[in-house]
VEXDREN-2710 file (C-alpha; in Angstrom, 1 decimal):
% VEXDREN-2710
k/r/px/py/pz
1/MET/-24.6/46.3/-42.5
2/SER/-25.0/46.6/-38.7
3/PHE/-27.5/49.5/-38.9
4/PHE/-29.5/47.6/-41.5
5/LEU/-29.9/44.7/-39.0
6/GLU/-30.7/46.8/-36.1
7/ASP/-33.5/48.9/-38.0
8/PRO/-36.4/46.5/-38.8
9/VAL/-38.4/49.1/-40.6
10/LEU/-35.6/49.6/-43.1
11/PHE/-35.1/45.8/-43.3
12/TRP/-38.7/45.1/-44.1
13/LEU/-38.8/48.0/-46.6
14/VAL/-35.8/46.6/-48.4
15/TRP/-37.3/43.1/-48.2
16/GLY/-40.6/44.4/-49.8
17/ILE/-38.7/46.2/-52.7
18/PHE/-36.8/43.1/-53.5
19/THR/-40.1/41.1/-53.4
20/LEU/-41.8/43.5/-55.8
21/ALA/-38.8/43.7/-58.1
22/GLY/-38.8/39.9/-58.2
23/THR/-42.4/39.9/-58.9
24/ILE/-42.1/42.4/-61.7
25/ILE/-39.1/40.7/-63.2
26/GLY/-41.1/37.4/-63.0
27/TRP/-44.1/38.6/-64.9
28/SER/-41.7/40.2/-67.4
29/LEU/-39.9/36.9/-68.0
30/ARG/-43.2/35.1/-68.2
31/ALA/-44.4/37.5/-70.8
32/ASN/-41.2/37.2/-72.9
33/THR/-40.3/33.6/-72.3
34/SER/-41.8/30.2/-72.8
35/GLU/-43.6/28.4/-70.0
36/LYS/-40.6/25.9/-69.4
37/GLU/-38.2/28.8/-69.0
38/VAL/-40.7/30.5/-66.7
39/ARG/-41.0/27.4/-64.6
40/GLY/-37.1/27.2/-64.5
41/ALA/-36.9/30.8/-63.6
42/LEU/-39.6/30.4/-60.8
43/GLY/-37.7/27.4/-59.5
44/ARG/-34.5/29.5/-59.2
45/ILE/-36.6/32.4/-57.7
46/GLU/-38.0/30.1/-55.2
47/GLN/-34.5/28.7/-54.3
48/GLU/-33.4/32.3/-53.9
49/LYS/-36.4/33.1/-51.8
50/ASN/-35.8/30.1/-49.6
51/THR/-32.1/31.1/-49.4
52/LEU/-33.2/34.7/-48.4
53/ALA/-35.6/33.2/-45.8
54/ARG/-32.8/31.2/-44.2
55/LEU/-30.5/34.3/-44.4
56/TYR/-33.3/36.4/-42.8
57/THR/-33.7/33.7/-40.1
58/GLN/-30.1/33.7/-39.3
59/ILE/-30.0/37.5/-39.3
60/LYS/-33.1/37.5/-37.0
61/HIS/-31.4/35.0/-34.6
62/GLN/-28.3/37.2/-34.5
63/HIS/-30.4/40.3/-34.0
64/ASP/-32.2/38.7/-31.1
65/LEU/-28.9/37.5/-29.6
66/ARG/-27.7/41.1/-29.8
67/GLU/-30.8/42.4/-28.2
68/ALA/-30.3/40.0/-25.4
69/ASP/-26.7/41.0/-25.0
70/PHE/-27.9/44.7/-25.1
71/ARG/-30.5/44.0/-22.3
72/ARG/-27.9/42.3/-20.2
73/ALA/-25.3/44.9/-20.8
74/SER/-28.1/47.5/-19.8
75/LEU/-28.7/45.7/-16.6
76/ASP/-25.0/45.5/-15.8
77/VAL/-24.7/49.1/-16.5
78/GLU/-27.6/49.9/-14.1
79/LYS/-25.9/47.7/-11.5
80/LEU/-22.5/49.4/-12.0
81/ARG/-24.3/52.8/-11.7
82/ALA/-25.9/51.7/-8.4
83/ILE/-22.5/50.5/-7.1
84/VAL/-20.9/53.7/-8.2
85/GLN/-23.7/55.6/-6.4
86/LEU/-23.1/53.5/-3.3
87/LEU/-19.4/54.2/-3.4
88/GLU/-20.0/57.9/-4.0
89/ASP/-22.2/57.9/-0.9
90/GLU/-19.7/56.0/1.1
91/ARG/-16.9/58.4/0.0
92/ALA/-19.0/61.3/1.1
93/THR/-19.6/59.7/4.3
94/LEU/-15.9/59.0/4.8
95/LEU/-14.4/62.3/3.8
96/PRO/-14.9/64.0/7.3
97/ASP/-12.9/61.0/8.8
98/ALA/-10.2/61.3/6.3
99/PRO/-7.5/62.8/8.7
100/PHE/-8.2/60.2/11.3
101/ASN/-8.2/57.5/8.6
102/ALA/-5.0/58.8/7.3
103/ALA/-3.4/58.4/10.7
104/ARG/-4.8/54.9/11.0
105/ILE/-3.5/54.2/7.5
106/ALA/0.0/55.4/8.5
107/THR/-0.1/53.3/11.6
108/ALA/-1.3/50.3/9.6
109/GLU/1.6/51.0/7.1
110/ALA/4.1/51.1/9.9
111/ALA/2.8/47.9/11.5
112/ALA/2.8/46.4/7.9
113/ALA/6.5/47.5/7.6
114/GLN/7.3/45.9/10.9
115/TYR/5.4/42.8/9.9
116/ALA/7.2/42.7/6.6
117/GLN/10.6/42.8/8.4
118/LYS/9.4/40.0/10.8
119/VAL/8.3/38.0/7.8
120/ALA/11.7/38.7/6.2
121/ALA/13.3/37.5/9.4
122/LEU/11.0/34.4/9.4
123/GLU/11.8/33.6/5.8
124/VAL/15.5/33.7/6.8
125/LEU/14.8/31.6/9.8
126/ALA/12.6/29.2/7.5
127/ASN/15.5/28.8/5.0
128/SER/18.0/28.1/7.8
129/LEU/15.5/25.5/9.1
130/ARG/15.0/24.1/5.7
131/ALA/18.8/23.7/5.2
132/ARG/19.1/22.3/8.7
133/ASN/16.2/19.9/7.8
134/THR/17.9/18.8/4.6
135/GLU/21.0/18.1/6.7
136/LEU/19.1/16.1/9.2
137/SER/17.2/14.2/6.4
138/GLU/20.7/13.2/5.0
139/GLN/22.0/12.2/8.4
140/LEU/18.8/10.3/9.1
141/ALA/19.2/8.5/5.7
142/THR/22.8/7.6/6.6
143/ALA/21.7/6.5/10.1
144/GLN/19.0/4.4/8.5
145/LYS/21.4/2.8/6.1
146/GLU/23.7/2.0/9.0
147/MET/20.9/0.6/11.0
148/GLY/20.1/-1.6/8.0
149/ASP/23.8/-2.7/7.8
150/TRP/23.7/-3.3/11.5
151/ASP/20.4/-5.3/11.3
152/THR/21.9/-7.3/8.6
153/LEU/25.1/-8.0/10.6
154/TYR/22.9/-8.7/13.7
155/ARG/20.8/-11.3/11.7
156/GLY/23.9/-12.9/10.5
157/PHE/25.4/-13.0/14.1
158/LYS/22.0/-14.5/15.2
159/ALA/22.2/-17.1/12.4
160/THR/25.7/-17.9/13.3
161/GLN/24.7/-18.2/17.0
162/GLU/22.0/-20.6/16.0
163/ARG/24.3/-22.6/13.9
164/LEU/26.8/-22.6/16.8
165/ALA/24.2/-23.7/19.2
166/ALA/23.1/-26.5/16.8
167/PHE/26.9/-27.3/16.4
168/GLU/27.3/-27.4/20.1
169/GLN/24.2/-29.7/20.6
170/LYS/25.5/-32.0/17.9
171/SER/29.1/-31.8/19.5
172/ILE/27.5/-32.9/22.8
173/ALA/25.6/-35.7/21.1
174/LEU/28.7/-36.8/19.4
175/GLU/30.7/-36.5/22.5
176/VAL/28.2/-38.7/24.2
177/GLU/28.2/-41.1/21.3
178/ARG/32.0/-41.0/21.4
179/GLU/32.0/-41.8/25.2
180/GLY/29.7/-44.7/24.5
181/LEU/31.9/-45.9/21.6
182/LEU/35.0/-45.6/23.8
183/ARG/33.2/-47.8/26.4
184/GLN/32.3/-50.3/23.6
185/LEU/35.8/-50.1/22.3
186/ALA/37.3/-50.7/25.7
187/GLN/34.8/-53.6/26.2
188/ALA/35.8/-55.0/22.8
189/HIS/39.5/-54.6/23.7
190/ALA/38.9/-56.5/26.9
191/GLU/36.9/-59.2/25.0
192/ILE/39.8/-59.5/22.4
193/GLU/42.4/-59.8/25.0
194/THR/40.3/-62.6/26.7
195/LEU/39.9/-64.3/23.2
196/GLN/43.5/-63.9/22.5
197/LEU/44.4/-65.6/25.9
198/GLU/42.0/-68.4/25.1
199/ILE/43.4/-68.8/21.6
200/GLN/46.9/-68.7/22.8
201/GLN/46.1/-71.3/25.5
202/LYS/44.3/-73.6/22.7
203/GLY/47.3/-72.9/20.4
204/GLU/49.6/-74.1/23.1
205/THR/47.4/-77.0/23.7
206/GLN/47.2/-77.9/19.9
207/ALA/51.0/-77.7/19.6
208/GLN/51.5/-80.0/22.6
209/LYS/49.0/-82.4/21.0
210/LEU/50.8/-82.1/17.7
211/LYS/54.2/-82.7/19.4
212/THR/52.7/-85.7/21.3
213/SER/51.3/-87.2/18.2
214/ARG/54.8/-86.8/16.4
215/LYS/56.4/-88.6/19.3
216/GLY/53.9/-91.2/19.5
217/SER/53.7/-91.9/15.8
218/VAL/56.1/-94.5/14.3
219/ALA/55.4/-93.8/10.7
220/ALA/56.9/-90.9/8.9
221/PRO/54.5/-87.8/8.5
222/GLN/53.0/-87.3/5.0
223/LEU/54.5/-84.5/3.1
224/ASP/52.6/-82.4/0.6
225/ASP/53.3/-79.4/-1.6
226/LEU/51.8/-76.7/0.5
227/LYS/52.8/-74.1/-2.1
228/SER/50.0/-75.4/-4.2
229/ILE/47.5/-73.6/-1.9
230/LYS/47.0/-70.0/-3.0
231/GLY/48.5/-67.4/-0.6
232/MET/50.4/-70.0/1.6
233/ALA/53.7/-70.0/-0.3
234/ALA/55.3/-67.5/1.9
235/PHE/54.4/-69.4/5.1
236/VAL/55.3/-73.0/4.2
237/GLU/58.4/-73.0/6.2
238/ARG/56.8/-71.6/9.3
239/LEU/54.0/-74.0/8.9
240/GLY/56.5/-76.8/8.7
241/GLY/58.0/-75.7/11.9
242/MET/54.6/-75.9/13.5
243/GLY/54.3/-79.5/12.2
244/ILE/51.9/-78.9/9.4
245/SER/53.0/-80.5/6.2
246/SER/49.9/-82.1/4.6
247/PHE/46.7/-81.1/3.0
248/ALA/44.8/-83.5/5.3
249/GLN/45.9/-81.5/8.4
250/ILE/44.8/-78.2/7.0
251/SER/41.6/-79.5/5.8
252/ARG/40.6/-80.4/9.4
253/TRP/41.2/-76.9/10.7
254/ASP/38.4/-75.5/12.7
255/ASP/37.9/-71.8/13.6
256/ASP/39.9/-72.0/16.8
257/THR/42.7/-73.6/14.9
258/VAL/42.6/-70.9/12.1
259/ILE/42.8/-68.2/14.7
260/SER/45.6/-69.9/16.5
261/VAL/47.7/-70.5/13.2
262/ALA/46.9/-66.7/12.2
263/LYS/48.4/-65.5/15.6
264/THR/51.4/-67.8/15.2
265/LEU/52.1/-66.6/11.6
266/ASP/51.3/-63.0/12.6
267/ILE/48.6/-62.5/10.0
268/SER/44.9/-61.7/10.1
269/PRO/42.6/-64.8/10.2
270/GLY/40.6/-63.0/7.4
271/LYS/43.4/-63.6/5.0
272/ILE/43.0/-67.5/5.7
273/TYR/39.3/-67.2/5.2
274/ARG/39.7/-65.0/2.1
275/ASP/42.2/-67.3/0.4
276/ASP/40.1/-70.2/1.5
277/TRP/43.2/-72.3/2.7
278/VAL/40.8/-75.0/4.3
279/GLY/38.7/-75.4/1.1
280/GLN/41.9/-75.6/-1.1
281/ALA/43.3/-78.2/1.2
282/GLN/40.3/-80.3/1.2
283/ARG/40.0/-80.2/-2.6
284/LEU/43.7/-81.1/-3.1
285/ALA/43.5/-83.9/-0.4
286/GLY/40.4/-85.2/-2.3
287/GLU/42.2/-85.1/-5.6
288/ARG/45.1/-87.0/-4.0
289/ARG/42.9/-89.7/-2.8
END
């Protein structure tokens, strides 16, 4: 098949034979068949012709491609022949220097062997350096981790120092405030002592007034059930010893009298105010009237 495609004369000869045979067959069929059959046969022949034309076009395209490949191969062959000729010429030129070149080659091979040994030694050294580098990398990673830990501890220490400084400042402020409060407390103690002395003096004066009023009075003092006052039942006897026995007396107590009575009874004046002894006495005295 390849020689058929490469020989155009043979190809066109075969093409002509097939065409002539087709024409003869066509005329024979036309003479022996009806016009409709002839038309059908001609249509089939036309299809076959078109098919053969397409086949020819494809074959021609492949033939052209092979021709182009052949030309390129011929050019490559020519180039290779030229290169071979150049190499032959160079070889002919170098043949007289072959012994010298052989010595140079031997020297170069010896140098190459030495260099190979040096390269092997360098490879061993490089491997050792790589191992050392790996060890140093691991040590560096460990050191970095330790530095990170120390950095964390340092930040914690700095934070603790800052909190401690803040606490110290607060402690100083609290100490200053404490000293101020101690001074205020001492001043309050002094004022309380002064008030206690004044209350004691007023109590003594009031007691003297009560004694004087009892001595100067001819009529017997009025007696009330002081236990009716809420919170006073436990102090009725002591109040009686102080000359207090009626609702009217208690209803006239002022603040100084309340403080003096509370000091005598050894209770807080707040208890008298909370239980409202004076108010209860005033209500009971009003009811009695």
